[in-house]
PASEBA-1860 file (N, C-alpha, C; in nm, 3 decimals):
! residues 115
1> MPPLPAPA> 0.398/1.124/-6.205/0.462/1.245/-6.144/0.612/1.230/-6.216 ~ 0.673/1.346/-6.268/0.798/1.324/-6.343/0.898/1.322/-6.217 ~ 0.996/1.261/-6.228/1.113/1.272/-6.145/1.179/1.438/-6.097 ~ 1.208/1.437/-5.979/1.251/1.576/-5.941/1.403/1.575/-5.972 ~ 1.426/1.709/-6.023/1.556/1.728/-6.062/1.670/1.701/-5.948 ~ 1.808/1.683/-5.972/1.876/1.622/-5.877/1.915/1.744/-5.766 ~ 1.936/1.863/-5.801/1.960/1.963/-5.682/1.822/1.958/-5.594 ~ 1.694/1.924/-5.625/1.568/1.943/-5.538/1.600/1.784/-5.470
9> TEAIVVLS> 1.615/1.720/-5.516/1.612/1.597/-5.440/1.710/1.595/-5.311 ~ 1.839/1.656/-5.377/1.951/1.670/-5.290/1.915/1.771/-5.154 ~ 1.826/1.850/-5.183/1.787/1.948/-5.122/1.667/1.899/-5.014 ~ 1.612/1.820/-5.063/1.531/1.764/-4.936/1.591/1.641/-4.857 ~ 1.665/1.579/-4.923/1.771/1.494/-4.822/1.818/1.570/-4.750 ~ 1.917/1.680/-4.772/1.974/1.784/-4.650/1.867/1.808/-4.549 ~ 1.763/1.883/-4.601/1.647/1.912/-4.498/1.592/1.820/-4.416 ~ 1.589/1.706/-4.476/1.544/1.579/-4.394/1.647/1.555/-4.294
17> FLLLQAAP> 1.793/1.521/-4.329/1.876/1.508/-4.229/1.877/1.617/-4.114 ~ 1.878/1.737/-4.135/1.875/1.862/-4.064/1.760/1.839/-3.960 ~ 1.668/1.797/-4.019/1.532/1.791/-3.920/1.539/1.672/-3.841 ~ 1.618/1.576/-3.877/1.639/1.459/-3.813/1.738/1.463/-3.685 ~ 1.829/1.580/-3.711/1.931/1.606/-3.600/1.880/1.603/-3.478 ~ 1.921/1.568/-3.371/1.908/1.564/-3.239/1.883/1.706/-3.183 ~ 1.749/1.742/-3.158/1.740/1.888/-3.116/1.801/1.876/-2.946 ~ 1.852/1.985/-2.936/1.919/2.018/-2.798/1.811/1.969/-2.690
25> QGNPLIQF> 1.871/1.862/-2.592/1.754/1.795/-2.520/1.787/1.885/-2.385 ~ 1.655/1.915/-2.307/1.633/1.972/-2.223/1.663/1.936/-2.081 ~ 1.642/1.966/-1.979/1.682/1.949/-1.864/1.634/1.787/-1.812 ~ 1.712/1.715/-1.797/1.697/1.561/-1.781/1.598/1.542/-1.662 ~ 1.602/1.620/-1.568/1.480/1.597/-1.438/1.342/1.632/-1.493 ~ 1.323/1.701/-1.607/1.228/1.734/-1.659/1.130/1.624/-1.745 ~ 1.242/1.542/-1.793/1.185/1.417/-1.859/1.151/1.337/-1.736 ~ 1.204/1.298/-1.635/1.175/1.216/-1.535/1.063/1.278/-1.422
33> LPLILIFG> 1.002/1.386/-1.466/0.927/1.463/-1.352/0.795/1.381/-1.382 ~ 0.735/1.341/-1.470/0.620/1.259/-1.481/0.619/1.106/-1.381 ~ 0.746/1.048/-1.417/0.767/0.924/-1.336/0.795/0.971/-1.181 ~ 0.848/1.070/-1.154/0.856/1.108/-1.006/0.708/1.127/-0.950 ~ 0.623/1.228/-1.029/0.496/1.241/-0.978/0.409/1.114/-0.962 ~ 0.413/1.018/-1.055/0.350/0.876/-1.022/0.383/0.802/-0.911 ~ 0.514/0.826/-0.887/0.582/0.739/-0.753/0.515/0.812/-0.636 ~ 0.527/0.962/-0.639/0.497/1.019/-0.523/0.323/0.996/-0.508
41> IFYFLLFM> 0.260/0.989/-0.611/0.092/0.966/-0.586/0.086/0.838/-0.502 ~ 0.163/0.746/-0.575/0.134/0.601/-0.551/0.162/0.597/-0.356 ~ 0.281/0.683/-0.347/0.325/0.679/-0.210/0.205/0.736/-0.107 ~ 0.179/0.817/-0.166/0.052/0.894/-0.074/-0.064/0.856/-0.094 ~ -0.084/0.784/-0.179/-0.237/0.721/-0.195/-0.232/0.571/-0.146 ~ -0.126/0.484/-0.165/-0.140/0.356/-0.119/-0.061/0.334/0.004 ~ 0.058/0.376/0.000/0.162/0.313/0.086/0.170/0.361/0.227 ~ 0.139/0.492/0.237/0.108/0.598/0.370/-0.005/0.547/0.437
49> PMQRQKKA> -0.114/0.516/0.367/-0.227/0.453/0.438/-0.209/0.315/0.508 ~ -0.139/0.217/0.414/-0.144/0.082/0.465/-0.013/0.111/0.594 ~ 0.057/0.176/0.581/0.158/0.209/0.710/0.091/0.236/0.844 ~ -0.010/0.350/0.815/-0.114/0.386/0.919/-0.188/0.277/0.982 ~ -0.250/0.211/0.871/-0.332/0.103/0.925/-0.250/-0.004/0.997 ~ -0.121/-0.044/0.950/-0.067/-0.154/1.011/0.000/-0.090/1.175 ~ 0.030/0.029/1.185/0.069/0.074/1.323/-0.091/0.080/1.410 ~ -0.175/0.116/1.348/-0.305/0.099/1.424/-0.336/-0.029/1.474
57> QQKMLTEL> -0.329/-0.120/1.389/-0.353/-0.284/1.443/-0.222/-0.323/1.506 ~ -0.110/-0.288/1.530/0.000/-0.311/1.595/-0.026/-0.269/1.755 ~ -0.092/-0.121/1.758/-0.119/-0.077/1.870/-0.226/-0.150/1.942 ~ -0.336/-0.169/1.862/-0.444/-0.234/1.903/-0.404/-0.363/1.965 ~ -0.343/-0.430/1.902/-0.270/-0.569/1.975/-0.191/-0.551/2.103 ~ -0.129/-0.446/2.109/-0.032/-0.436/2.221/-0.111/-0.387/2.320 ~ -0.228/-0.358/2.323/-0.318/-0.264/2.400/-0.426/-0.362/2.469 ~ -0.443/-0.499/2.432/-0.519/-0.612/2.449/-0.530/-0.600/2.603
65> QNGVTVVT> -0.638/-0.636/2.680/-0.655/-0.670/2.816/-0.732/-0.776/2.843 ~ -0.770/-0.810/2.977/-0.865/-0.906/3.025/-0.989/-0.841/3.031 ~ -1.112/-0.935/2.991/-1.193/-0.849/3.019/-1.286/-0.783/2.872 ~ -1.164/-0.770/2.762/-1.214/-0.700/2.637/-1.274/-0.801/2.552 ~ -1.373/-0.766/2.457/-1.438/-0.881/2.377/-1.381/-0.826/2.245 ~ -1.344/-0.929/2.171/-1.279/-0.913/2.059/-1.325/-1.016/1.944 ~ -1.309/-0.993/1.811/-1.341/-1.069/1.697/-1.220/-1.119/1.651 ~ -1.187/-1.237/1.601/-1.073/-1.308/1.556/-1.076/-1.320/1.412
73> SGGIIGTI> -0.983/-1.336/1.344/-0.962/-1.320/1.194/-1.066/-1.453/1.146 ~ -1.069/-1.529/1.191/-1.179/-1.640/1.169/-1.328/-1.609/1.202 ~ -1.351/-1.501/1.261/-1.478/-1.498/1.292/-1.567/-1.500/1.441 ~ -1.471/-1.575/1.497/-1.498/-1.626/1.661/-1.530/-1.470/1.746 ~ -1.622/-1.461/1.817/-1.616/-1.347/1.917/-1.620/-1.413/2.046 ~ -1.508/-1.342/2.133/-1.513/-1.388/2.264/-1.456/-1.277/2.372 ~ -1.462/-1.290/2.483/-1.377/-1.231/2.576/-1.274/-1.266/2.620 ~ -1.164/-1.189/2.620/-1.037/-1.226/2.689/-1.030/-1.266/2.834
81> TGIDGDTL> -0.997/-1.392/2.858/-0.994/-1.440/3.000/-0.846/-1.434/3.065 ~ -0.759/-1.436/2.965/-0.582/-1.479/3.008/-0.522/-1.426/2.883 ~ -0.385/-1.369/2.955/-0.288/-1.333/2.843/-0.182/-1.373/2.873 ~ -0.107/-1.458/2.779/0.028/-1.498/2.790/0.129/-1.507/2.684 ~ 0.208/-1.384/2.699/0.288/-1.381/2.565/0.215/-1.346/2.468 ~ 0.233/-1.391/2.357/0.157/-1.394/2.221/0.023/-1.491/2.217 ~ 0.016/-1.559/2.338/-0.102/-1.635/2.334/-0.222/-1.577/2.411 ~ -0.344/-1.562/2.363/-0.480/-1.540/2.436/-0.566/-1.628/2.471
89> TLRIKPDN> -0.642/-1.631/2.587/-0.731/-1.729/2.584/-0.870/-1.656/2.583 ~ -0.939/-1.703/2.502/-1.090/-1.643/2.496/-1.203/-1.739/2.568 ~ -1.286/-1.671/2.612/-1.410/-1.746/2.656/-1.527/-1.699/2.552 ~ -1.552/-1.815/2.497/-1.688/-1.802/2.405/-1.828/-1.831/2.460 ~ -1.911/-1.755/2.436/-2.050/-1.768/2.482/-2.137/-1.878/2.397 ~ -2.225/-1.935/2.420/-2.289/-1.945/2.539/-2.265/-2.069/2.628 ~ -2.165/-2.151/2.575/-2.126/-2.266/2.649/-2.022/-2.250/2.736 ~ -1.956/-2.100/2.757/-1.810/-2.079/2.786/-1.703/-2.152/2.767
97> VRLQIARS> -1.681/-2.173/2.659/-1.613/-2.259/2.579/-1.463/-2.167/2.592 ~ -1.352/-2.206/2.621/-1.243/-2.155/2.630/-1.115/-2.197/2.511 ~ -1.101/-2.107/2.443/-1.010/-2.117/2.358/-0.862/-2.052/2.360 ~ -0.765/-2.093/2.292/-0.632/-2.038/2.296/-0.592/-1.987/2.161 ~ -0.577/-1.870/2.131/-0.549/-1.832/1.991/-0.428/-1.754/2.020 ~ -0.365/-1.725/1.895/-0.234/-1.625/1.875/-0.292/-1.497/1.890 ~ -0.228/-1.405/1.953/-0.265/-1.246/1.940/-0.268/-1.190/1.818 ~ -0.230/-1.224/1.701/-0.199/-1.175/1.584/-0.351/-1.214/1.538
105> AVSTVLNE> -0.406/-1.305/1.579/-0.542/-1.348/1.500/-0.668/-1.263/1.553 ~ -0.625/-1.148/1.637/-0.753/-1.066/1.658/-0.718/-0.986/1.571 ~ -0.871/-0.970/1.519/-0.895/-0.853/1.399/-0.947/-0.720/1.474 ~ -1.034/-0.719/1.535/-1.112/-0.629/1.585/-1.125/-0.612/1.734 ~ -1.157/-0.499/1.823/-1.211/-0.487/1.960/-1.348/-0.452/1.951 ~ -1.434/-0.532/2.018/-1.564/-0.481/1.998/-1.609/-0.376/2.101 ~ -1.548/-0.389/2.216/-1.564/-0.288/2.314/-1.468/-0.317/2.416 ~ -1.455/-0.214/2.499/-1.328/-0.220/2.607/-1.414/-0.195/2.744
113> EKK> -1.446/-0.298/2.802/-1.506/-0.289/2.940/-1.408/-0.250/3.061 ~ -1.292/-0.276/3.048/-1.190/-0.240/3.144/-1.079/-0.172/3.079 ~ -1.044/-0.059/3.175/-0.932/0.018/3.095/-0.821/0.046/3.220
END
């Protein structure tokens, strides 16, 4: 291929320089909109349900009473026989063994016999 004449090469260089010039930037908010949307989706799909679940767990722990059957985080099923601050006393069947556990160790309430 023969070399291009000097004016044609110069025109290509000038044209490529003009094309590489920064185009006028749009609104910076538009550039960050996808990132903002991703954070919004994460908040509504992950963080809000976790906060709701945590509030429901706290409510359940504060409403514990004597006579309620619960399951601990270790899988022990027992009936609450005493509450002393953050300590619960559980009666475990069939031998009526009594255990003291932390209130935060209760994972679920099986039934509510007393209200």
